[in-house]
ROKOLKE-194419 format. One record per residue (C-alpha): residue number from 1; residue in one letter; x, y, z. Coordinates in steps of 0.5 Angstrom, whole numbers, always signed. Example, Ala and Ser with C-alpha at 12.3 -4.5 7.8 and 13.67 -1.06 7.14 Angstrom:
  resi  resn      X      Y      Z
     1     a    +25     -9    +16
     2     s    +27     -2    +14
END
This chain:
  resi  resn      X      Y      Z
     1     m    -60    -64   +127
     2     n    -58    -59   +134
     3     n    -63    -54   +132
     4     i    -69    -59   +132
     5     e    -74    -58   +137
     6     i    -80    -62   +139
     7     p    -86    -59   +142
     8     i    -88    -65   +147
     9     d    -93    -61   +151
    10     r    -96    -60   +144
    11     l    -95    -68   +142
    12     t    -97    -70   +149
    13     a   -104    -66   +149
    14     e   -105    -68   +142
    15     l   -105    -76   +144
    16     e   -109    -74   +150
    17     e   -114    -71   +146
    18     l   -114    -77   +141
    19     s   -115    -82   +147
    20     r   -122    -78   +149
    21     l   -125    -81   +141
    22     s   -126    -88   +144
    23     d   -132    -91   +145
    24     a   -129    -94   +152
    25     p   -129    -89   +158
    26     a   -122    -86   +160
    27     p   -116    -88   +162
    28     a   -119    -94   +157
    29     v   -119    -93   +150
    30     t   -123    -97   +145
    31     r   -123    -95   +137
    32     v   -126   -100   +133
    33     l   -125   -100   +125
    34     y   -130    -96   +121
    35     t   -134    -95   +128
    36     k   -136    -87   +130
    37     a   -130    -87   +134
    38     d   -125    -89   +129
    39     l   -128    -84   +124
    40     q   -127    -78   +129
    41     a   -120    -80   +130
    42     r   -119    -80   +122
    43     r   -122    -73   +122
    44     f   -118    -71   +128
    45     l   -111    -73   +124
    46     k   -113    -70   +118
    47     q   -115    -63   +121
    48     l   -108    -63   +124
    49     c   -104    -66   +118
    50     l   -108    -60   +113
    51     e   -106    -55   +119
    52     a    -99    -58   +118
    53     g    -99    -56   +110
    54     l    -99    -63   +108
    55     h   -102    -66   +102
    56     v   -108    -71   +105
    57     r   -111    -77   +101
    58     e   -115    -83   +103
    59     d   -115    -90   +100
    60     a   -121    -94    +98
    61     i   -120    -98   +105
    62     g   -118    -92   +109
    63     n   -111    -92   +109
    64     f   -109    -84   +110
    65     f   -103    -81   +107
    66     a   -100    -74   +109
    67     r    -95    -72   +104
    68     w    -89    -67   +104
    69     p    -87    -65    +98
    70     g    -80    -66    +96
    71     t    -75    -62    +92
    72     d    -75    -68    +87
    73     e    -82    -71    +87
    74     s    -80    -76    +82
    75     l    -77    -80    +87
    76     p    -80    -85    +91
    77     a    -81    -82    +98
    78     v    -80    -84   +105
    79     g    -85    -86   +109
    80     t    -87    -87   +117
    81     g    -93    -89   +121
    82     s    -97    -93   +125
    83     h   -105    -94   +127
    84     t   -110    -91   +131
    85     d   -115    -96   +132
    86     a   -115   -100   +138
    87     i   -117   -106   +141
    88     p   -123   -106   +147
    89     h   -120   -103   +154
    90     s   -113   -102   +151
    91     g   -108    -96   +152
    92     m   -107    -89   +148
    93     y   -100    -90   +146
    94     d   -101    -96   +142
    95     g   -100    -94   +134
    96     t   -102    -87   +136
    97     v    -94    -85   +138
    98     g    -92    -87   +131
    99     v    -98    -82   +127
   100     l    -98    -77   +131
   101     g    -90    -78   +133
   102     g    -89    -78   +126
   103     l    -93    -72   +124
   104     e    -89    -69   +130
   105     a    -83    -70   +127
   106     l    -85    -68   +120
   107     r    -87    -61   +123
   108     a    -80    -61   +127
   109     l    -77    -62   +120
   110     k    -81    -56   +117
   111     a    -79    -52   +123
   112     s    -72    -53   +123
   113     g    -71    -51   +116
   114     f    -69    -58   +112
   115     l    -72    -59   +105
   116     p    -72    -66   +103
   117     r    -70    -68    +97
   118     r    -75    -75    +97
   119     s    -82    -73    +99
   120     i    -84    -75   +106
   121     e    -90    -78   +107
   122     l    -95    -80   +114
   123     l    -99    -86   +113
   124     m   -104    -89   +118
   125     f   -106    -96   +117
   126     t   -113    -98   +117
   127     s   -115   -103   +123
   128     e   -108   -106   +124
   129     e   -112   -109   +131
   130     p   -116   -116   +128
   131     t   -121   -113   +133
   132     r   -127   -113   +128
   133     f   -125   -117   +122
   134     g   -122   -123   +125
   135     i   -115   -121   +122
   136     g   -110   -116   +123
   137     c   -107   -111   +119
   138     v   -112   -111   +114
   139     g   -109   -104   +111
   140     s   -102   -106   +110
   141     r   -104   -113   +108
   142     g   -108   -109   +102
   143     l   -102   -104   +101
   144     s    -97   -109   +100
   145     g   -101   -114    +96
   146     a   -101   -119   +102
   147     i   -108   -120   +101
   148     t   -113   -120    +94
   149     s   -118   -115    +94
   150     d   -123   -121    +93
   151     k   -121   -123   +100
   152     l   -122   -117   +103
   153     a   -128   -114   +100
   154     n   -131   -121   +103
   155     l   -128   -121   +110
   156     r   -134   -122   +115
   157     d   -135   -119   +122
   158     s   -138   -122   +128
   159     e   -145   -120   +125
   160     g   -143   -122   +119
   161     q   -143   -116   +116
   162     r   -138   -116   +110
   163     l   -132   -111   +110
   164     d   -134   -108   +103
   165     d   -141   -106   +105
   166     v   -138   -103   +112
   167     r   -133    -99   +109
   168     r   -138    -97   +104
   169     g   -142    -94   +110
   170     a   -136    -91   +113
   171     g   -135    -86   +107
   172     f   -130    -90   +103
   173     s   -131    -92    +96
   174     g   -127    -94    +90
   175     d   -125   -100    +88
   176     l   -120   -105    +93
   177     a   -116   -107    +87
   178     t   -113   -100    +88
   179     v   -110   -100    +95
   180     v   -104   -104    +92
   181     l    -98    -99    +92
   182     p    -93   -100    +87
   183     g    -86   -103    +89
   184     d    -83    -96    +88
   185     h    -87    -92    +92
   186     y    -83    -92    +98
   187     s    -75    -92    +98
   188     a    -76    -93   +106
   189     f    -81    -94   +111
   190     v    -80    -93   +118
   191     e    -84    -94   +124
   192     l    -84    -91   +131
   193     h    -88    -95   +137
   194     i    -88    -97   +144
   195     e    -84   -103   +145
   196     q    -90   -107   +149
   197     g    -84   -111   +153
   198     p    -80   -110   +159
   199     i    -73   -110   +156
   200     l    -72   -103   +154
   201     e    -74   -100   +161
   202     r    -71   -106   +165
   203     e    -64   -104   +161
   204     n    -65    -97   +162
   205     l    -65    -96   +155
   206     p    -68    -90   +150
   207     i    -69    -94   +144
   208     g    -69   -100   +141
   209     v    -68   -101   +133
   210     v    -72   -107   +131
   211     t    -68   -112   +127
   212     a    -73   -117   +125
   213     i    -81   -118   +127
   214     a    -84   -124   +128
   215     a    -90   -127   +125
   216     p    -96   -131   +127
   217     a    -99   -137   +125
   218     a   -106   -137   +127
   219     l   -111   -144   +128
   220     v   -118   -145   +130
   221     v   -118   -152   +133
   222     k   -126   -154   +133
   223     l   -127   -160   +138
   224     e   -134   -164   +137
   225     g   -135   -170   +142
   226     e   -141   -172   +146
   227     g   -145   -169   +151
   228     g   -150   -171   +156
   229     h   -152   -171   +163
   230     a   -146   -169   +168
   231     g   -149   -175   +173
   232     a   -152   -180   +168
   233     v   -146   -181   +163
   234     l   -141   -185   +166
   235     m   -133   -183   +165
   236     p   -131   -190   +162
   237     v   -136   -188   +156
   238     r   -135   -180   +156
   239     k   -132   -177   +149
   240     d   -131   -170   +153
   241     a   -129   -164   +148
   242     l   -127   -159   +154
   243     c   -122   -165   +157
   244     a   -120   -166   +149
   245     a   -119   -159   +149
   246     a   -115   -158   +155
   247     e   -110   -163   +153
   248     i   -109   -159   +147
   249     v   -108   -153   +151
   250     l   -102   -156   +154
   251     a    -99   -159   +148
   252     v    -99   -152   +145
   253     e    -95   -150   +151
   254     a    -90   -156   +150
   255     a    -89   -155   +143
   256     a    -87   -147   +143
   257     r    -82   -150   +149
   258     g    -79   -155   +145
   259     t    -77   -152   +139
   260     g    -70   -150   +143
   261     s    -72   -143   +139
   262     p    -72   -138   +145
   263     d    -76   -133   +140
   264     a    -81   -139   +140
   265     v    -88   -137   +143
   266     a    -95   -140   +142
   267     t   -102   -138   +146
   268     t   -108   -141   +147
   269     g   -112   -134   +147
   270     v   -120   -137   +146
   271     c   -123   -143   +148
   272     n   -131   -143   +148
   273     v   -135   -149   +151
   274     h   -142   -151   +149
   275     p   -147   -152   +152
   276     g   -143   -148   +157
   277     a   -147   -151   +163
   278     i   -144   -154   +170
   279     n   -148   -160   +170
   280     s   -147   -162   +163
   281     v   -141   -165   +159
   282     p   -138   -160   +154
   283     s   -140   -163   +147
   284     q   -137   -157   +143
   285     v   -130   -153   +144
   286     e   -127   -148   +139
   287     l   -120   -146   +141
   288     r   -116   -141   +138
   289     i   -108   -142   +137
   290     d   -103   -136   +136
   291     v    -96   -139   +134
   292     r    -90   -134   +133
   293     d    -82   -134   +132
   294     i    -78   -130   +128
   295     s    -75   -137   +125
   296     l    -80   -139   +120
   297     a    -77   -146   +120
   298     a    -78   -146   +128
   299     r    -85   -143   +127
   300     d    -88   -148   +123
   301     a    -84   -154   +127
   302     s    -88   -151   +132
   303     v    -94   -151   +129
   304     a    -93   -158   +126
   305     a    -92   -161   +133
   306     i    -99   -158   +135
   307     r   -103   -161   +129
   308     q   -100   -168   +131
   309     s   -101   -167   +138
   310     i   -109   -165   +136
   311     a   -109   -171   +132
   312     e   -107   -176   +137
   313     v   -111   -173   +143
   314     s   -117   -173   +138
   315     t   -117   -180   +136
   316     r   -115   -182   +143
   317     r   -121   -179   +146
   318     g   -126   -181   +140
   319     v   -127   -173   +140
   320     k   -127   -171   +132
   321     a   -122   -165   +131
   322     l   -123   -160   +125
   323     v   -116   -155   +124
   324     e   -118   -149   +121
   325     t   -112   -144   +118
   326     l   -113   -136   +120
   327     s   -107   -134   +117
   328     v   -100   -136   +116
   329     d    -95   -130   +115
   330     p    -88   -130   +114
   331     p    -83   -127   +119
   332     a    -80   -120   +116
   333     t    -73   -118   +117
   334     m    -71   -110   +117
   335     a    -67   -107   +111
   336     p    -60   -106   +113
   337     t    -61    -99   +110
   338     v    -66    -97   +115
   339     v    -63    -99   +121
   340     t    -56    -96   +119
   341     a    -60    -90   +118
   342     i    -64    -91   +125
   343     e    -57    -92   +129
   344     s    -54    -86   +126
   345     a    -59    -82   +128
   346     c    -58    -85   +135
   347     r    -51    -83   +135
   348     r    -52    -76   +132
   349     l    -57    -75   +138
   350     a    -52    -79   +143
   351     l    -58    -84   +145
   352     p    -56    -90   +147
   353     f    -59    -96   +143
   354     k    -60   -104   +143
   355     s    -61   -108   +137
   356     m    -68   -112   +138
   357     v    -73   -117   +135
   358     s    -80   -115   +135
   359     r    -85   -121   +138
   360     a    -90   -117   +137
   361     y    -92   -116   +130
   362     h    -94   -109   +126
   363     d    -96   -106   +120
   364     s    -88   -106   +118
   365     l    -88   -114   +117
   366     f    -92   -113   +111
   367     m    -88   -106   +109
   368     a    -82   -111   +109
   369     h    -84   -115   +104
   370     v    -84   -110    +99
   371     f    -80   -104   +101
   372     p    -74   -102   +106
   373     t    -77   -102   +113
   374     g    -75   -101   +120
   375     m    -78   -100   +126
   376     i    -76    -95   +132
   377     f    -78    -98   +140
   378     i    -78    -93   +145
   379     p    -79    -95   +153
   380     c    -86    -97   +155
   381     r    -87    -97   +164
   382     g    -87   -105   +165
   383     g    -88   -107   +158
   384     v    -95   -106   +159
   385     s   -100   -105   +153
   386     h   -106   -107   +151
   387     r   -109   -105   +158
   388     p   -112    -98   +160
   389     d   -105    -97   +164
   390     e   -101    -97   +158
   391     y    -96    -91   +158
   392     a    -90    -88   +155
   393     s    -87    -82   +158
   394     p    -87    -75   +155
   395     a    -79    -76   +155
   396     a    -79    -83   +152
   397     i    -84    -80   +147
   398     e    -79    -74   +145
   399     k    -73    -79   +144
   400     g    -76    -82   +140
   401     v    -79    -78   +136
   402     k    -72    -74   +135
   403     v    -69    -81   +133
   404     l    -75    -82   +128
   405     a    -74    -74   +125
   406     e    -66    -75   +124
   407     a    -68    -81   +121
   408     l    -73    -79   +116
   409     r    -68    -73   +115
   410     i    -62    -78   +113
   411     l    -66    -82   +109
   412     a    -70    -76   +105
   413     e    -63    -73   +103
END
């Protein structure tokens, strides 16, 4: 692979052009599923793939495929890709490096004269981010069969619109049951992504080889106390929903710290208070809690501890508590065959690497439950992500794309 060249100026320019297809002013990026910006980004990617001579198609939910046919099309393909949707006011590298970088890897392999035995397919997943419908990895859940077509169709956004109606309005028709891929569609899948953490930069390493992906359990906690005038309701008789919520928030933190697992994390990311007046005792609170670990047992132990704390606090404070499960996804282990291919690519390119876990979850989490899957991480400045100042240098991206291209070559031979 000494003859492979990555025209990083072209790739950087394409990343910058994609970032301008946004509903937020630069440098922030906002690209929510099925919005105008999202559809513009899809058209941009499709045009690039057609210019590269790839065969393109879209499924009923908007997952986008661009295939380079191999010499033996009867064999399962090798896949790569990521997502282009972006949460409000985020950055320009999350997901997009894996999509446009994946395209660049295919173009570089073609330019080098390589002829793959297996077809190589670029995949842009629909809606990795949970922004619109409250659940992440919509496209990969559908592809992997992790969510039924009925449940997909009936997901609702904050305005109460059904996904089935919104996707049809955006131009995606067809039976949602056809989104599921056959189990032999891919022989391997590799996702290139920014680390979204500080480890690679801190250790001055160009490549992370992911061995496992943590998965979240997401809970909604609805607390109902008794409201009243802040001056008239005396302390001994109060049933303050926010005070109960405050104890639960601390219990969430304690649950993760108490597992003994170094990879356990738990976060209360949403706290909605009603009625939200300075002179009114809070009568209702909604919390949204995210719990993660690469160990399923440790993750579930944290969830159990949180549920126990909610029951104890609500009983003691005389507050009603309703706990709903938004999602419970199993962690994933990366396939040894794909991990080995990535490590071999690093060695052939003389690039040092580090084995690591992903504490953020990605579409590869769901792909890994059906297809042999691996991930390549590249460093991002300060470990910052989901912010406008998210940044991966051209040099870091170039190294990542080279490793991806070499890994795809190994897997497609």
